[in-house]
N, C-alpha and C positions, 0 to 999 in steps of 0.2 A: 504494500500500499504506500502511495506517495502522498506526502502532506506538503502542500505548497501554500495553502491559505487557511488560517485558523480564525474562527470566530470566538471572541472572548466576550461573553455576556456578563455584565456587571450591573450593580445597583448603585455604584459610586459611594457606598458607605465604607467605613474602615475595613470591613470584612472583604472588600474588593481587592485590597492590596496584595494578600497572599495569592489570590487567584491570578492576579496580573503577573506576579513573579513566576508563578508556575507556567503560565502561558508563555511568558518571555523565554524561559529556559527551553520549553518545548520548541518554540520558533527558532531559537538559535540552533538546537540540535538538528532540526530539519531544513534550516535555511528558509523558513517559511515567512510570509507576511502575516500580519494580524489585523483583523477588523474588530475593534472594540465597540460594543454597542450597549446602550442603555435605552430602555423603553419607558418613556414618561406616560402617565395615565392620560387617556383621551377624554374629551368632553362627555362622550357617551357613558363613561364609567361613573359619572356623577348625576345621572338623570334622576335617580330615586331621591335625591336630597332636595329639600325645599329651599333652593337658593336661586336667585335670578340667573338666567342663562348668561348674561353679559358678565356677571361676577365670576361664574365658573370659567368662562372663556378667558378672562383676564388672569385667573388663577393658574390655568393650564399654560397659558402663555409665559407667565412668570416662572413656573416650574421648568418649562423647556428652556428658556433663556438661561436660567441659573445652571441647569444641567449641561448645557453647551459650554459654558465657561469652565465648569468643574471637569468636564470631559477633556477639554484641551489641556488642562493642567495635569490631569490624571495620566493621559497618554505620554506627555513629556516626562513626567516623573517615573513612570513605570516601564517604558518601552524604549529607553534610550539605545541607539544603535541598531534598532530593529525597524523595518519598514512596517509602520503601524498607522492606522487611521482610526479616528474616533467618530461615532455617529450617534446622535440622539434621535430616537424614533418615537412616535406617538401612537399609543394603542395598548392593547392587551399584551403584556410582556411575551408570554409563550407564543402567541400568534405571530408577533413581530419578529421574534427570534427565528422561528421556523421559516417564515416567508423570506426574510432577508438572507438566511443561510442558503436558500436555493438560488435566489436572484444573484447573489454574489459568488456562487459556485465554491462555497467553502468546503473544505475536506473533513473538517471536524469542528465540533462546538465544545468549548471548555466553559464550564460555569460552576458557580458555587451552589451548595445546598446548605440550608440551615438546620436540617435534621429535625424539623418540627414534627411533633406527634400529637396524638389526641385532639383536644379542642382547638388548639392553635392551628393544626393542619386542616381541620374542618372549616374553621373560620377564614383562614388565609389561603388555603389551597397550596399547591406546590407547583411553581413555575417549572422547576427542574423536572419534576415528574411528568408534567404535560409535554415538555420538550423531548424527554427521553422516550415516551410512548409514541410520539408522532413524528419523530425526525427520520428522514431518509438517509442521513449520514451519521456516522458515530458521534456520540455525546459522551464526554468525559466530565463527570461530576466529582467535585472535590469539596470536602468540608474545610472551610477556612481555618478553623481552630486546629485542624490536624497538620496544617502547614506552618504554623507560626513557630 
C-alpha cells in the first residue's frame, strides 16, 4: 500500500497536538503530504434552538473565522518541514471528513478518539466511530492520552 496523502482530522483542542505529531511522523515516514481538517458546526445543527437565525449565522461565521486563524497557527506549529495544508469545513464532522477524504483522494485518515462510553457516547455520539464505519479508505484512530 502506498501512502502519499494523509488526512488528519482534528478539533483544534489541546488533544489535537499529539494526533498532529503522530500524523507528522507518519507523513515523514512515507514522504506524504497532509491535509489537516476541522469541521465547524453548520447553521442547520442549531435549528432546534430558539435563537434568531441571523444570530446563529453570525455565531457560525465567528466560529469559522476563529477556526481558520487557529488552523493556520496549528499547521505551522505541528507540521514544520512537511507539505501540509489546513482547511476549515462547515457541517457535520463525520460527513465532512468522509466527503473530503474522497474528493481529495486521501490514502488514509488519522484522527483521535476520546474513548467516550455510556451516557457521554449516547449524548455526543462518536465522530471517529461514524468515520470508521463508513470510510472507503483506512482510518487510523488514536487516543491522544496514549501518545502524550
